[in-house]
Phi, psi and omega in degrees: 000123179257138173248141177258089181249127184300157175293174181300146179285163177268347184227154178288138183291338181266311186271332190078006182275154179300139170276125192266131179302139180085351180270158178281149172216169178243140175237151183225141174249128172230164183260123177233118180052044174080003184238150178276127178239131185262137173235139178243142189229138168294158182297326182288337180263354182286119183240020185096167183286152173290159187299329184269009178303134171278323180194161178214156179202156174259139179211177174255140183286122178290155171299152181303332182281346185265160179274340182091169187283144175290147178292130172257099184315325183298335183265355183274135174268111179278127174282149174294136178289146180265149180232000000 
């Protein structure tokens, strides 16, 4: 199964502040209108994944000239489905 997930954002989803190359950030996948949407957070703004998160992971913000690391599904925390 292939997923089309956009690359890391340039700004924190909570603060709007730039995500700095080389620093750690957290990313979350949520479903919005039937599509997977990625949100990226600085460590200082990270308060854990939202309840509706499908998955979340920690990574390093790449330099702007880099494409960034490829997602390794083994490192993504997949949330248990709610019933």
